[in-house]
FIKOLZA-1660 file (N, C-alpha, C; in steps of 0.1 Angstrom, whole numbers, plus 5000, padded with zeros to 4 digits):
% residues 163
   i   px   py   pz ch aa at
   1 5008 4987 5001  A  X  N
   1 5001 4999 4999  A  X CA
   1 5009 5012 4999  A  X  C
   2 5009 5021 4989  A  X  N
   2 5017 5034 4990  A  X CA
   2 5007 5044 4991  A  X  C
   3 5011 5055 4997  A  X  N
   3 5003 5067 4998  A  X CA
   3 5012 5077 4992  A  X  C
   4 5008 5086 4983  A  X  N
   4 5014 5096 4978  A  X CA
   4 5010 5109 4980  A  X  C
   5 5017 5119 4987  A  X  N
   5 5013 5132 4991  A  X CA
   5 5016 5141 4980  A  X  C
   6 5009 5152 4978  A  X  N
   6 5010 5161 4966  A  X CA
   6 5024 5168 4969  A  X  C
   7 5029 5172 4981  A  X  N
   7 5042 5177 4982  A  X CA
   7 5054 5169 4978  A  X  C
   8 5052 5157 4977  A  X  N
   8 5063 5146 4974  A  X CA
   8 5065 5146 4959  A  X  C
   9 5055 5148 4952  A  X  N
   9 5053 5148 4937  A  X CA
   9 5060 5161 4932  A  X  C
  10 5060 5171 4940  A  X  N
  10 5067 5181 4937  A  X CA
  10 5083 5180 4937  A  X  C
  11 5087 5174 4949  A  X  N
  11 5101 5172 4951  A  X CA
  11 5107 5160 4944  A  X  C
  12 5097 5152 4937  A  X  N
  12 5102 5142 4929  A  X CA
  12 5104 5127 4935  A  X  C
  13 5099 5127 4950  A  X  N
  13 5102 5114 4955  A  X CA
  13 5090 5109 4962  A  X  C
  14 5084 5098 4956  A  X  N
  14 5072 5092 4961  A  X CA
  14 5079 5083 4975  A  X  C
  15 5069 5086 4985  A  X  N
  15 5072 5077 4996  A  X CA
  15 5071 5062 4993  A  X  C
  16 5080 5054 5001  A  X  N
  16 5078 5040 4999  A  X CA
  16 5073 5036 5014  A  X  C
  17 5060 5031 5015  A  X  N
  17 5055 5025 5028  A  X CA
  17 5051 5011 5029  A  X  C
  18 5056 5005 5041  A  X  N
  18 5052 4990 5042  A  X CA
  18 5052 4988 5056  A  X  C
  19 5047 4976 5058  A  X  N
  19 5047 4971 5072  A  X CA
  19 5055 4958 5073  A  X  C
  20 5060 4956 5084  A  X  N
  20 5070 4943 5086  A  X CA
  20 5071 4941 5101  A  X  C
  21 5072 4927 5105  A  X  N
  21 5073 4925 5118  A  X CA
  21 5088 4927 5123  A  X  C
  22 5089 4932 5135  A  X  N
  22 5102 4934 5140  A  X CA
  22 5115 4925 5140  A  X  C
  23 5109 4912 5141  A  X  N
  23 5116 4900 5140  A  X CA
  23 5110 4889 5133  A  X  C
  24 5117 4879 5131  A  X  N
  24 5108 4867 5126  A  X CA
  24 5107 4860 5138  A  X  C
  25 5093 4856 5140  A  X  N
  25 5089 4847 5154  A  X CA
  25 5093 4834 5151  A  X  C
  26 5102 4827 5159  A  X  N
  26 5103 4813 5157  A  X CA
  26 5097 4807 5171  A  X  C
  27 5087 4798 5169  A  X  N
  27 5082 4792 5181  A  X CA
  27 5092 4783 5189  A  X  C
  28 5091 4786 5201  A  X  N
  28 5102 4779 5212  A  X CA
  28 5093 4768 5217  A  X  C
  29 5100 4755 5217  A  X  N
  29 5097 4746 5225  A  X CA
  29 5099 4742 5239  A  X  C
  30 5092 4737 5247  A  X  N
  30 5097 4736 5262  A  X CA
  30 5112 4732 5263  A  X  C
  31 5117 4724 5253  A  X  N
  31 5130 4720 5254  A  X CA
  31 5141 4730 5251  A  X  C
  32 5135 4740 5244  A  X  N
  32 5145 4752 5242  A  X CA
  32 5146 4760 5256  A  X  C
  33 5135 4761 5261  A  X  N
  33 5136 4768 5275  A  X CA
  33 5144 4760 5285  A  X  C
  34 5143 4747 5285  A  X  N
  34 5151 4738 5294  A  X CA
  34 5165 4739 5292  A  X  C
  35 5169 4738 5278  A  X  N
  35 5184 4740 5275  A  X CA
  35 5190 4753 5278  A  X  C
  36 5181 4766 5277  A  X  N
  36 5188 4778 5282  A  X CA
  36 5187 4779 5297  A  X  C
  37 5179 4772 5303  A  X  N
  37 5180 4773 5318  A  X CA
  37 5191 4764 5325  A  X  C
  38 5192 4751 5316  A  X  N
  38 5202 4744 5320  A  X CA
  38 5218 4751 5321  A  X  C
  39 5218 4755 5308  A  X  N
  39 5232 4760 5305  A  X CA
  39 5235 4774 5313  A  X  C
  40 5223 4782 5316  A  X  N
  40 5226 4793 5325  A  X CA
  40 5230 4790 5338  A  X  C
  41 5221 4780 5343  A  X  N
  41 5223 4775 5357  A  X CA
  41 5236 4768 5358  A  X  C
  42 5243 4762 5349  A  X  N
  42 5255 4756 5351  A  X CA
  42 5266 4766 5350  A  X  C
  43 5264 4775 5342  A  X  N
  43 5274 4787 5342  A  X CA
  43 5275 4795 5354  A  X  C
  44 5264 4798 5361  A  X  N
  44 5263 4804 5372  A  X CA
  44 5270 4797 5384  A  X  C
  45 5267 4783 5385  A  X  N
  45 5274 4774 5395  A  X CA
  45 5288 4775 5393  A  X  C
  46 5295 4775 5379  A  X  N
  46 5310 4775 5375  A  X CA
  46 5314 4789 5382  A  X  C
  47 5306 4797 5380  A  X  N
  47 5311 4813 5384  A  X CA
  47 5311 4811 5399  A  X  C
  48 5300 4806 5408  A  X  N
  48 5303 4808 5422  A  X CA
  48 5316 4797 5425  A  X  C
  49 5317 4786 5420  A  X  N
  49 5329 4778 5423  A  X CA
  49 5342 4785 5422  A  X  C
  50 5343 4795 5413  A  X  N
  50 5354 4801 5410  A  X CA
  50 5354 4816 5418  A  X  C
  51 5345 4815 5428  A  X  N
  51 5343 4826 5435  A  X CA
  51 5340 4841 5430  A  X  C
  52 5332 4840 5420  A  X  N
  52 5329 4851 5412  A  X CA
  52 5312 4853 5416  A  X  C
  53 5308 4858 5425  A  X  N
  53 5293 4860 5427  A  X CA
  53 5287 4870 5419  A  X  C
  54 5294 4881 5417  A  X  N
  54 5287 4892 5409  A  X CA
  54 5285 4886 5393  A  X  C
  55 5297 4878 5387  A  X  N
  55 5294 4872 5374  A  X CA
  55 5282 4861 5375  A  X  C
  56 5280 4854 5384  A  X  N
  56 5269 4844 5386  A  X CA
  56 5258 4852 5385  A  X  C
  57 5255 4861 5393  A  X  N
  57 5242 4870 5391  A  X CA
  57 5239 4875 5379  A  X  C
  58 5250 4880 5373  A  X  N
  58 5249 4886 5360  A  X CA
  58 5245 4876 5348  A  X  C
  59 5249 4862 5350  A  X  N
  59 5246 4852 5343  A  X CA
  59 5231 4848 5344  A  X  C
  60 5225 4850 5359  A  X  N
  60 5212 4845 5360  A  X CA
  60 5204 4854 5353  A  X  C
  61 5208 4867 5355  A  X  N
  61 5198 4879 5350  A  X CA
  61 5200 4878 5334  A  X  C
  62 5210 4874 5329  A  X  N
  62 5210 4870 5314  A  X CA
  62 5201 4862 5309  A  X  C
  63 5201 4850 5317  A  X  N
  63 5195 4838 5315  A  X CA
  63 5180 4841 5314  A  X  C
  64 5176 4848 5326  A  X  N
  64 5161 4851 5328  A  X CA
  64 5156 4861 5317  A  X  C
  65 5167 4869 5312  A  X  N
  65 5162 4881 5300  A  X CA
  65 5161 4871 5287  A  X  C
  66 5170 4861 5286  A  X  N
  66 5167 4853 5274  A  X CA
  66 5156 4845 5273  A  X  C
  67 5150 4840 5285  A  X  N
  67 5138 4832 5284  A  X CA
  67 5126 4842 5283  A  X  C
  68 5127 4855 5289  A  X  N
  68 5115 4863 5288  A  X CA
  68 5114 4867 5272  A  X  C
  69 5128 4872 5266  A  X  N
  69 5128 4876 5254  A  X CA
  69 5124 4865 5244  A  X  C
  70 5126 4852 5247  A  X  N
  70 5121 4840 5240  A  X CA
  70 5106 4840 5238  A  X  C
  71 5099 4844 5247  A  X  N
  71 5085 4845 5248  A  X CA
  71 5079 4856 5240  A  X  C
  72 5086 4866 5237  A  X  N
  72 5082 4878 5232  A  X CA
  72 5075 4875 5217  A  X  C
  73 5065 4880 5214  A  X  N
  73 5058 4881 5201  A  X CA
  73 5062 4894 5195  A  X  C
  74 5065 4893 5182  A  X  N
  74 5071 4906 5174  A  X CA
  74 5058 4915 5170  A  X  C
  75 5059 4927 5173  A  X  N
  75 5050 4938 5168  A  X CA
  75 5051 4942 5153  A  X  C
  76 5041 4946 5148  A  X  N
  76 5042 4951 5135  A  X CA
  76 5046 4966 5132  A  X  C
  77 5057 4966 5125  A  X  N
  77 5063 4980 5124  A  X CA
  77 5058 4987 5109  A  X  C
  78 5055 5002 5114  A  X  N
  78 5052 5009 5102  A  X CA
  78 5065 5016 5096  A  X  C
  79 5069 5012 5084  A  X  N
  79 5081 5017 5079  A  X CA
  79 5077 5026 5068  A  X  C
  80 5086 5036 5066  A  X  N
  80 5084 5046 5056  A  X CA
  80 5098 5052 5050  A  X  C
  81 5098 5053 5038  A  X  N
  81 5111 5062 5034  A  X CA
  81 5104 5073 5024  A  X  C
  82 5109 5085 5030  A  X  N
  82 5101 5096 5023  A  X CA
  82 5113 5108 5019  A  X  C
  83 5108 5120 5015  A  X  N
  83 5120 5128 5012  A  X CA
  83 5128 5135 5023  A  X  C
  84 5124 5132 5035  A  X  N
  84 5130 5138 5047  A  X CA
  84 5140 5128 5054  A  X  C
  85 5137 5114 5053  A  X  N
  85 5144 5105 5059  A  X CA
  85 5137 5092 5060  A  X  C
  86 5140 5084 5068  A  X  N
  86 5135 5069 5070  A  X CA
  86 5127 5070 5085  A  X  C
  87 5115 5063 5082  A  X  N
  87 5109 5064 5097  A  X CA
  87 5105 5049 5098  A  X  C
  88 5109 5044 5111  A  X  N
  88 5105 5031 5115  A  X CA
  88 5096 5031 5127  A  X  C
  89 5085 5028 5126  A  X  N
  89 5074 5028 5138  A  X CA
  89 5074 5044 5144  A  X  C
  90 5081 5046 5155  A  X  N
  90 5079 5059 5160  A  X CA
  90 5092 5068 5158  A  X  C
  91 5102 5060 5155  A  X  N
  91 5117 5065 5152  A  X CA
  91 5119 5073 5138  A  X  C
  92 5123 5084 5138  A  X  N
  92 5127 5091 5125  A  X CA
  92 5141 5091 5126  A  X  C
  93 5147 5087 5113  A  X  N
  93 5162 5089 5110  A  X CA
  93 5163 5098 5098  A  X  C
  94 5166 5111 5101  A  X  N
  94 5168 5120 5090  A  X CA
  94 5180 5118 5081  A  X  C
  95 5180 5120 5067  A  X  N
  95 5192 5118 5059  A  X CA
  95 5204 5124 5063  A  X  C
  96 5203 5135 5070  A  X  N
  96 5216 5142 5075  A  X CA
  96 5224 5133 5086  A  X  C
  97 5217 5124 5091  A  X  N
  97 5224 5117 5101  A  X CA
  97 5228 5101 5096  A  X  C
  98 5225 5100 5083  A  X  N
  98 5227 5088 5077  A  X CA
  98 5239 5088 5067  A  X  C
  99 5247 5078 5067  A  X  N
  99 5258 5079 5057  A  X CA
  99 5258 5072 5044  A  X  C
 100 5255 5058 5047  A  X  N
 100 5254 5046 5037  A  X CA
 100 5243 5037 5042  A  X  C
 101 5239 5031 5029  A  X  N
 101 5229 5020 5030  A  X CA
 101 5232 5009 5022  A  X  C
 102 5226 4997 5025  A  X  N
 102 5227 4984 5015  A  X CA
 102 5214 4977 5018  A  X  C
 103 5210 4969 5010  A  X  N
 103 5199 4961 5011  A  X CA
 103 5202 4947 5007  A  X  C
 104 5201 4938 5018  A  X  N
 104 5204 4925 5017  A  X CA
 104 5192 4917 5014  A  X  C
 105 5194 4908 5004  A  X  N
 105 5183 4899 4998  A  X CA
 105 5185 4885 5003  A  X  C
 106 5175 4876 5002  A  X  N
 106 5176 4864 5006  A  X CA
 106 5165 4859 5015  A  X  C
 107 5166 4850 5024  A  X  N
 107 5155 4845 5033  A  X CA
 107 5147 4857 5039  A  X  C
 108 5155 4865 5046  A  X  N
 108 5149 4878 5052  A  X CA
 108 5156 4891 5049  A  X  C
 109 5149 4895 5038  A  X  N
 109 5156 4908 5033  A  X CA
 109 5154 4921 5043  A  X  C
 110 5165 4930 5043  A  X  N
 110 5168 4939 5053  A  X CA
 110 5173 4950 5047  A  X  C
 111 5171 4962 5052  A  X  N
 111 5176 4976 5048  A  X CA
 111 5185 4977 5060  A  X  C
 112 5198 4981 5055  A  X  N
 112 5210 4983 5066  A  X CA
 112 5212 4998 5063  A  X  C
 113 5211 5007 5073  A  X  N
 113 5215 5020 5072  A  X CA
 113 5225 5022 5083  A  X  C
 114 5237 5030 5076  A  X  N
 114 5248 5033 5086  A  X CA
 114 5246 5048 5091  A  X  C
 115 5244 5049 5103  A  X  N
 115 5243 5062 5108  A  X CA
 115 5255 5067 5113  A  X  C
 116 5255 5082 5115  A  X  N
 116 5267 5090 5120  A  X CA
 116 5265 5091 5134  A  X  C
 117 5256 5086 5143  A  X  N
 117 5255 5086 5154  A  X CA
 117 5264 5076 5161  A  X  C
 118 5268 5079 5174  A  X  N
 118 5279 5071 5178  A  X CA
 118 5274 5057 5186  A  X  C
 119 5261 5060 5193  A  X  N
 119 5255 5050 5199  A  X CA
 119 5248 5040 5191  A  X  C
 120 5243 5044 5178  A  X  N
 120 5236 5034 5170  A  X CA
 120 5241 5035 5157  A  X  C
 121 5253 5029 5154  A  X  N
 121 5260 5029 5141  A  X CA
 121 5253 5022 5130  A  X  C
 122 5247 5012 5132  A  X  N
 122 5241 5003 5122  A  X CA
 122 5226 5002 5126  A  X  C
 123 5216 5006 5116  A  X  N
 123 5203 5005 5118  A  X CA
 123 5198 4993 5108  A  X  C
 124 5190 4982 5114  A  X  N
 124 5186 4970 5105  A  X CA
 124 5172 4971 5106  A  X  C
 125 5164 4973 5093  A  X  N
 125 5152 4973 5092  A  X CA
 125 5146 4962 5082  A  X  C
 126 5138 4953 5087  A  X  N
 126 5130 4944 5077  A  X CA
 126 5123 4950 5066  A  X  C
 127 5124 4946 5054  A  X  N
 127 5117 4953 5043  A  X CA
 127 5104 4944 5037  A  X  C
 128 5103 4932 5043  A  X  N
 128 5092 4923 5038  A  X CA
 128 5091 4922 5025  A  X  C
 129 5080 4928 5018  A  X  N
 129 5076 4924 5005  A  X CA
 129 5080 4936 4995  A  X  C
 130 5087 4947 4999  A  X  N
 130 5090 4957 4991  A  X CA
 130 5102 4954 4983  A  X  C
 131 5102 4955 4970  A  X  N
 131 5113 4952 4960  A  X CA
 131 5125 4961 4965  A  X  C
 132 5136 4954 4964  A  X  N
 132 5149 4958 4970  A  X CA
 132 5153 4970 4957  A  X  C
 133 5151 4966 4945  A  X  N
 133 5154 4977 4935  A  X CA
 133 5148 4990 4936  A  X  C
 134 5135 4991 4942  A  X  N
 134 5127 5003 4944  A  X CA
 134 5134 5010 4956  A  X  C
 135 5138 5003 4967  A  X  N
 135 5145 5009 4978  A  X CA
 135 5158 5014 4974  A  X  C
 136 5166 5009 4967  A  X  N
 136 5179 5012 4961  A  X CA
 136 5178 5025 4954  A  X  C
 137 5168 5025 4942  A  X  N
 137 5168 5035 4934  A  X CA
 137 5163 5047 4942  A  X  C
 138 5154 5047 4951  A  X  N
 138 5149 5058 4960  A  X CA
 138 5162 5063 4969  A  X  C
 139 5167 5055 4975  A  X  N
 139 5177 5061 4986  A  X CA
 139 5191 5064 4979  A  X  C
 140 5194 5059 4967  A  X  N
 140 5207 5061 4961  A  X CA
 140 5209 5075 4957  A  X  C
 141 5197 5081 4956  A  X  N
 141 5199 5098 4952  A  X CA
 141 5203 5106 4963  A  X  C
 142 5202 5100 4975  A  X  N
 142 5202 5107 4989  A  X CA
 142 5213 5103 4996  A  X  C
 143 5215 5089 4998  A  X  N
 143 5226 5084 5005  A  X CA
 143 5236 5075 4998  A  X  C
 144 5247 5073 5001  A  X  N
 144 5256 5065 4996  A  X CA
 144 5253 5050 4995  A  X  C
 145 5253 5043 4984  A  X  N
 145 5250 5028 4984  A  X CA
 145 5261 5022 4987  A  X  C
 146 5264 5014 4997  A  X  N
 146 5276 5006 4999  A  X CA
 146 5274 4991 4999  A  X  C
 147 5278 4983 4990  A  X  N
 147 5274 4970 4988  A  X CA
 147 5282 4963 4999  A  X  C
 148 5294 4967 5004  A  X  N
 148 5300 4959 5014  A  X CA
 148 5293 4960 5029  A  X  C
 149 5284 4969 5029  A  X  N
 149 5277 4971 5042  A  X CA
 149 5269 4958 5045  A  X  C
 150 5272 4952 5057  A  X  N
 150 5264 4939 5060  A  X CA
 150 5257 4940 5075  A  X  C
 151 5249 4931 5077  A  X  N
 151 5243 4931 5090  A  X CA
 151 5252 4927 5101  A  X  C
 152 5252 4933 5113  A  X  N
 152 5261 4928 5123  A  X CA
 152 5261 4915 5127  A  X  C
 153 5273 4910 5129  A  X  N
 153 5273 4894 5133  A  X CA
 153 5265 4891 5144  A  X  C
 154 5262 4901 5155  A  X  N
 154 5255 4897 5166  A  X CA
 154 5241 4894 5161  A  X  C
 155 5237 4901 5151  A  X  N
 155 5221 4901 5146  A  X CA
 155 5220 4886 5140  A  X  C
 156 5231 4884 5132  A  X  N
 156 5231 4870 5124  A  X CA
 156 5231 4859 5135  A  X  C
 157 5238 4861 5145  A  X  N
 157 5238 4850 5156  A  X CA
 157 5225 4849 5164  A  X  C
 158 5219 4859 5165  A  X  N
 158 5206 4860 5173  A  X CA
 158 5194 4853 5163  A  X  C
 159 5196 4856 5150  A  X  N
 159 5186 4850 5141  A  X CA
 159 5189 4835 5139  A  X  C
 160 5202 4829 5141  A  X  N
 160 5204 4816 5140  A  X CA
 160 5199 4808 5153  A  X  C
 161 5199 4817 5166  A  X  N
 161 5195 4810 5177  A  X CA
 161 5181 4811 5179  A  X  C
 162 5176 4819 5168  A  X  N
 162 5160 4818 5170  A  X CA
 162 5153 4829 5178  A  X  C
 163 5159 4840 5179  A  X  N
 163 5155 4853 5183  A  X CA
 163 5149 4862 5173  A  X  C
% end
């Protein structure tokens, strides 16, 4: 579904609007929760044996966080590329803060934006059923297209583990 505003026609850029889930939900079996709990509990016991109580507490908190995050259902994101920047749900990224972009294709296509901000250097946005060529054509007039820009390794690991 695309909505064209009259001011966007004047500036020559039609907005691209789509919806996508924030992540791909993988149903977790009870075995997955048991494995995470056993591994976390074992690591916490090992930390206590080595007299590192603070590290054991950190492991327990991390394990609980993983279990809670494993149950989380993804919510639907409203995404838009317009003449001023990129909007993902309630967050807006103006073009002045974006340096480069790439679109990964395959099983789970994503738009990767490199930001000039220190605390959020890479932004990964699922693109669902929007054609990659359309996004590349729209953004390449405003931001540098960098084919070597890839998804962060931590995101790949999290996808592999089912998060």
